[in-house]
N, C-alpha and C positions, 0 to 999 in steps of 0.2 A: 312432631317437632323433635329435631335433633338437638340435644342439650349438651353444652360444653361448660365446664367450670375451670377457671385458672386459679392456681393456688400458690401463695407465697407465705411468708411468716406472719405478717400483721395485717395484710390486705389494705395497705395504704400506698404502696409504691409499685412493685413489679406486677402483681396480679391484676390490679385495676388498670394499669397501663395496657396489659395484654388484653383484658376484657374490652376496653374501648377500641383498641386497634383492630381486634378481630371482629367486633360488631360492625365497624365501618367496612371492613373487607367483605363481610358477608352481604352487607347492603349493596356494595359496589358490584358484587358477583350476582346480584339478583336473588339471593337466597335468604333474605331477612324474614320471609314468611315461613321458612322451613327450619331455621337455625336460631337458637338463642344462646347467648353467652353471658355468664355471670362470673363472680369471683369471690374468693374467701381466703382466710388465713388459717394456718395450722394451729395458731394460738389465738387466744382471746385478748391479748395484750392491748390491741388498738380498737376493740369493739366499740362501735358507735362514732368513731372519729371520721372526719372527712379524709379524702385523699391528701397525701403529702403535697404541700404547695409547689414543690419543685416538679413533681410528677404532673400535677395539674397544669403547670405552666408549659411543660414540654408537650402535653397533649393539646393544649390550647393553640400552640403553633400550627397544628394540623386541623384546627377548627373542631376539635373534639372537646366538648364541654362536660365537666364532671361534678358540677355542684350538687347533684343528688346522691353521689356516692357516700356510703357509710360502711365502714369496715365491719366485718363479721367473721365468725369462726366457722370452719368447715364442720358440717354436721354429718354423723354416720349415715343417716337416711339418704343422703345425697349420692351414696354409691349406687343405689338402685335408681335414682331419679336422673342421673347424668349418663350420657353415652360416652363422653370423653372427659377425663380428668387430667388437666395439664399442670404438671409441677414445674416451678420456675428454677429450682435448684435441687441438688442432690439430697439435702436433708429433708425437703418437702416430699420428694419422690419416695425416700425410704419410709418416712412417717406414714404417708398415704397408703403405700403398699403393705406396710406392716399392720395397719389398722383395718385393712380391707376384710370383709366378712367371709369372702370365698374367692376362688380363682377367677370367676367371672368378673367380680368387682376389681380384683387386683390387676386384671388384664386391661381394664379401662384407664389405668394410670400410666401416663407417658410423660416423658420430659418434653416440654414445649419445643425445645431446640432439636429434638429428635426428628423434627420435620424440616430442619434447615439443611439443605444439601451439603453445606460445608462440613457439618459435623454429624450427619445422619448415620454414618458408619462407625462412629465412636460410641463408647459406652456412656451410660448415664452420668458417670463421674466427670466426664469431659464436656457435658452439654449444659452445664449450669449457667445462670446469670447471677453474678454476685449482687449483693444488696446495695443499691445506690444510696440508701438512707445515710450511710456513713460518709458519703462523699459530697460532691457539689454538683452543679448543673451539668457539668461534663459527664458525670457518672450516669445521669438520667438520659443523656444523649446516647451513651453506650447501651444502656438497657433498651431504649427505643430501637436502636439499630439491630440489636440481637433478636429482639422480639419480632421486628418487622421482617427479618430474613427468614423466619420460620412460617410466616403467615401464608404465603402462596402454597406451601406444602400442606398446611392444615386445611386450607380451603379445598384443595384438590382431594385430600383424604376424605373430607366430609362429603364432597360432591360424589365421590365413588361410593361411600356408604349409603347415601340417599338413593343412588341409582340401583342398589341391590335390594332395597326395601320397598 
């Protein structure tokens, strides 16, 4: 099983949105038996809370239901358990890479939008998705669009990884 984790600050907005969008994309690609996606936050601020209602509403528009989501904090053991660690913004990327126990773990950390062809050739500082929590529904639409633009690249990357193993 190829394991992916998406990571934002509190695990109530961006990372669960990415988790559910990616899970559906892997189902649509016929890879749901080979790939699992989960999510976490770099902090424990929201641990145990459900997904933000605005994120849930945006996902529900695509028939992605999130009632079972509960926020949790990224655990160091997951560096070994995950094949790909997707940071949603630059601060998450720096925290995850800085806390990685070795180069192998550090190399698993990528910016989610590094798979978006529009910004793939940019540095991590230009690949972030700002936190929609501070905004309104339109900000969640922006997050949806930015995450969605990277999904085909992530699916192809994982498909290639699975083919080599």
